[in-house]
N, C-alpha and C positions, 0 to 999 in steps of 0.2 A: 136713704138707701136701705132696702130691706135686707135683713140678715137672719141667720139661724145660729143658735148655739150648737156646739158640737154634740151635746147630748140630744138636742132636737133633731139634728141631722141623722145621728145614729139610730134614733127611735124611728124615724121615717124609713130608713134603710131596713131596719128590723121588720117593720110592718110590711114593707114592700116584699122583702124576701119571704115573709110568712105567707103573704097572699099568693106569691108565684110558686114557691116550693112548699106547698101545704101538705103534701103527702110524705110517705116514707120511701126511701130508695135503697136498693141493694147496690153496694159499691165495692169494687175489687181494688185492694190497696195492700201496701206493706206496712207493718207496724214499726214504729220507731219511738225511742225515748219513753217506753212504757214505765209508769210508776204509779204506786198506790199510796195515798196519804193515810193519816191516822184515822180518818173518818170512814175509810173503806172505799172512797171514790177512786176511780182509775183515770189518770190523765195520760195522754199520749199524743203522738203525731201520726197521721197517715201520710205516706209518701208514695209516689209512683216514679219508677226509674226507666230511663231509656234502655231498651233491650240490647241495643248494639254496644253502647259505651258505658252504661251503668250510671249515668248522671241523673240527678233528681230533676224531674220535669214538672212535678206538681206536689203540693204540700197542703195539708189542712190540719187544724187543731181538732182533736177528738177527746171525748170524755164519756165515761160510763158511770152513772150514778151508783152509789153503794147498793141500793136495793136490787138493781139489775145485775151488777157485777158479781154479787154474792151468789147469784144463780148461774150466770153464764160461765164464770171462771171454772168451777168444778166440772161442769158439763163438758166444757171445751177440753180440759185436761184428761178427763175420762175417755173421751172419744179419740183424741189425737195422741195421747201420751206425752203431750208438751204443755208446759205452762203457757198462759197467755203472756207473751213476752215480745221483746223487740226482735225484728228480723223475720217475722212470719208473714207469709202471704195469706190474707184473710178475705173472706166475703162477708161483709157486715151490712146489717139493715140499719139505716140512720135517718134521722130527721135533720134537715138543714136549718140552722139557727144563726141569728145574729144578735149578740148581746151588746147593748149600748156601751158597756164598760169593757168587756172581754173580746168583743169583735166576733168574727166569723168562726163557726165551729160546727162539728158533726156530733150529734148526740146518738150514741150507739144504743140500739134497742134489742138487737139480736145478732147472733154470730152463727154461721154455717160451718160446723167442724169438718164436715165431709170435704169441703174444698181444701182446707188446710191439710187434712190428712192425705189427700191426693197429691198435694204439692210436696209434702215431705217424702212420700214414696217416689215421686218424680226425681227429687233431689238425690235420694239414695241410689236410684237406678242410674242417674247421671254420674255419680261418683264411681259406681262400679264399672260403668262404660268407660270412663276416663282411665281407670286403673287397667282395664283390659287393653285399651288402645296403647297405653304406655308399656304394655308387655310385662307387667309386674304383679298382676292380680293373684296369681297362684304361686308366687315364689316361696312364701312361707309354708303353704300347704304341701309343696313339693319337697321340703326338707325331710331328712331321715332322722327320726327321733331315736335317741340312744336306748338300748335295751334296758340298761340300769339307770333309772332316773332318781337321783338322790340329792344333787346340788341344784337348788331352785332359786332363781332370782325373782323376787316378789315385788310387783309394783302395786302399791295400795296405800291407803291412809293408815298411819300407825295406830290411830284411835278407832278405826272402823270395826264394827262388830263382825263383819264379814272376814276380816283378816284374822281376828281371834278364832273364829269358827274354823277357818282354814288350817291354822297351825294346830289347833286342838284335835281336829280330825286326823291330821297326819301323825301326830305323836301318839295317839291312842289306837292306832290300827291293830287289829287282833293278831296279825301275823308277826308283829314285832319288828317290822322293817324300820330302818333308821333313815330319816330325811334331814337335810340341812338347808332349811329356808333362810334366805338372806333378804331383808326388807330394804327396798329403795323407795322412800316415802314420796307420795305424790298426792296432789289434790284430785279427788275423784268426783267432784260435782262443782258446778258453777262455771264461770267464764274462763277460769285459769286451768281447767281440767286438761284441755288439749295440749297446751304448752308444758304443763307440769309432767304429763306422762312422757312426752317426747324428751324432756330434760332427763327424766329417770332412765330412759333407754340409752341416752348418750352417756350416762354414768356407768351403765352396765357394760357397754361396748368394749372398753379397754380390758375388762376382765371376763370376756366371753368364753375364754378357754377354761375357766373355773366352774362354769355352770352347764347344766344339761338342758334346761328349758327356762323360759320366762313365763311367769304367771301374772296376768293382769286381772285383779279382782276388786270388787266393791260390794258392800253389803246391801241391805234393803234401802228403801227410800222411794221417793216419787219417780214414776215412770218418766216424768219430764226431765229428770236429771240425766237421762241417757243421751240427750241430744248432742253433747260434745263428742260422743263416740261415732256419730254420723259425720265424720270429717275426712276430707281427702288427705290432708297433711298427716293426720294421725295414722290413717290406714296405710299411706305410702311409706311412712317410717316403719310400721310394723311388718308389712309384707316383705320389706327388704332387709329386715333384721336377720343376722346369721344363725340365730337360735330359734327353735320352734316356739311359737307363742300360743299360750292356752288362756282363754278368756273365761271369766265368770263374773260378768258385770251386770246381768239383768235378772229378770224374773222368768217364770215359766213361759209367759206369752210374749216376751220382748226379744227382738232381734235387732242388731245394729250392723252398720257396715263393717265395723271392726270384727264382730262375731263372724261375719261371712268370709272374711279374708284370713282369719287366724288359722293356725295349724289345726287347732281343735277348739270347739266351743262347748262349754258346759253352762248350765243354767245359773248356778250359784257357786260361791266359793267352796262350800262343802262338797258340791258335785265335782269341782276341780280336784279336790283332795282325793275323792273316791276314784276318780279317773287315774291318778298317779299311783294310788295303792293297787288298783286293778292291774296296771301295767307291771308292777313289781310281782304281783301274784302270778301273772301269766308267765313271766320269765322264771319264777321259782318253780312253777309247775313243769315247765320245759326242762329245767335242770333236774328236777326230781325224776322225770321220765327218762332223761339221758342217763342218770345214775342207775336207774333200774335196768336200762338196756345194757349198760356196761357190766353190771353184776351178772345179768343173765347170760350175756355173751362170754364173759370170763369163765363162768361155770361150765358153759358148753365147750369152750376151748379146753378147759382142764379135763373134762370128761373124755373128749376126743383124744387128747394127749395121753391120758391114762390108758385108754384102750389100745392106742398104738404102741405104748410102752409095754403093755402086757403081751401083745402079739410079738413084739421084738424080743422080749425075754424068753417067750416059748420057743422062738426060732434060734435063739442064741447058741445052744449046745451044738446043733447041727451045723450052723454057720461057722462056729468056732472050729469044729473038727475039719470042715472043708478048708477053712482058712489055714489051719495048722498043716494039713496035708499039702495044700498048695504051697505054703511057705517052705515046708521041708524040701519039696521038689526044687523050688527056686534056689534054696540054700545049697542043695547038692550040685545043681548046675553051676551056681556061683563058685562053690569050692573047687570044682573041677576046672573051671575057667581060670581061677586064681592060680591053681597048681600049675597048669600049663604055661600060664604067663610067667610065673616065677622061674620055671625050668628054662624057658626061652631067655629070660633076662639073665639068669646065672650063666647059661651057655655063652651068651653074647659077651658077658663080662669076663668069663674065663678066657675066651679067644682074644679079647682086647688085652687082658693082662699078659697072656703068653706072647703076644706080638710085642708088647712093650718090653717084656723081660728079654726076649731075643735081641731087640734093638740095643738095650742097655748092655747086655752081655758082650755082644760083638763090638760095641763101642768102648769097652773098658780097656785101660792101659795093660792090665794083666793079660787079657786075651791077645792083645797086639804083641806084647813082649814074648809070649809063648810061640809066636810065629817066627821068631828070630830077630825081631826088631829090638832096638835099644833106645834109651833116652839119655842124652848128655846134658849135664847141668853145670852151671857155674854160679857159685854163691847161692845155690838152691833154686836157681831159675833155669828152666829148660831153654836150650839153645836152638835157634832156628837157622842161624847163619854163622860162618867162621869170621864174619866181619867184626863180631863182637869179641874175638879172642886175640891175644897177643902172646908172644913167646914168653914162656915161664909161667903162664897161668895154670892153675890147678883145676882140673875138671873131674867130674864123676860120671861114670858111664853105668847106667842101670840096665841090667839084663834080666831075663826071666828068672834066673837063679843067681843072685849075687850082684855086687857092685864093684866096679874097678875105678881106682883113683889114678889119674895120669897127669903128667906135666907136659905142657905144650913146648915142643922144641922148635918146630917150624910149622908153617901152614901153607897149604896150596889149594888150588881150585881144581875140581874134577870136571 
């Protein structure tokens, strides 16, 4: 029976593949598991995913030898702003190879950065479209920023030069404004960036009433480090945050999705500090203008009041004379009215007293006795009937002039 060793079979396969796929091919794929060894060689996998459900439908081993990778990698990063890393859509020029020991693989000879750049822009536009469809894209930009911005929640790396520049710029402002930055540390590059910034925002949220704005800043570094800021989840968290978010995460020519949806985007951490200082300078200028307006209006009011007072003082003697004359006439009329009223009151009182006097005089016992009447008393009490008398009782009869003492002998009725 004829047989082949495995190495012989693999060699024949390698020769056959070399004869059939003898040229180079431009292949569209996604990078996965990209890694570079100590010798500078880059090893990775190329994959293709189903567009509807995202499952992997094709896979191939890939490699870029060090002499090629040392040229392609910097060029790719310069053109796209991204490192050659996992998760990128790439258009690569490859030769198809089959190694007896390592098997089937694609040897990368060239990369077209323009395709990847277009794909990155497409992803950004897709994220922005999704934010707009969700109705949240402009939420943070629509917030009202406080007029006085002093208490600042800062999301940054504690050791970043950009953070130090930001704090230094705030503290050394020429106007002497006082700011209170509070750092919430976060990873600002690498795979943990997105989650770390979201965690920092979650820590700020319970204290949102203590801060005026949130600042997200990072220092210099490779443009490729900006890729985590092109994230739907990070953008969605930021646009829905209740405080205005100000970013300073890139360089002069770099923009990210987060920059686009933030309340305000500055190029660098120092530019963020300048923006906050400018805001304070603007409100200080407004307050100064208001102060000048108050002084000017107050002086005008005092001048007008002084003029009116002078006019009033000049008119005072005439007005006082007229007032005194008018008051004297009123007092004369009032005195006459009081005099008449007093006379009427005294006359009425005199008539009332005379009537009461006549009534009391006619009702007095003395007046009645003078008419010939008398009063008979027993034991000091006036008698109204003989029924209270008995024979032998002593009574007194009071006349107008004198008193008669009598003894009752007998009684009769008349």
